[in-house]
C-alpha angles and dihedrals in degrees: 000000000000105000123173120184128185113163138152125195132171124197130163106311095348136093118189117194113170128173126167144130128205141171092192124105136231097038121200131180122218127190144115122294113285095019095122103260097130092043089052094050092044090052089051093049093040091240099130110134119258112281093024111118133182110233095225144339146073141250120215121193122182088345096305109122127203105230094214140003095221119121092248096056106033116115134184118268095229123209139097091255093066111082138135127210109211122226093222128038115252114250120228 
């Protein structure tokens, strides 16, 4: 799988700093409520809401590096092996 993540994000009262590398699939993140698991997974899957930016960092998948984590230059990491299961169902 070869996934490398190094991102940093600050929001009101919260500072997320994540850095890891893995070759293991599937990948799951565990931690207490509010620790940044969903934000990290959303960044990897390019599912951060419009206007939400990551302060700094990069995500590299199979040797392909995102140049910037800014909204303007984010792009989807394509492939059937990238997916996210949401905690809550989406409402119509």
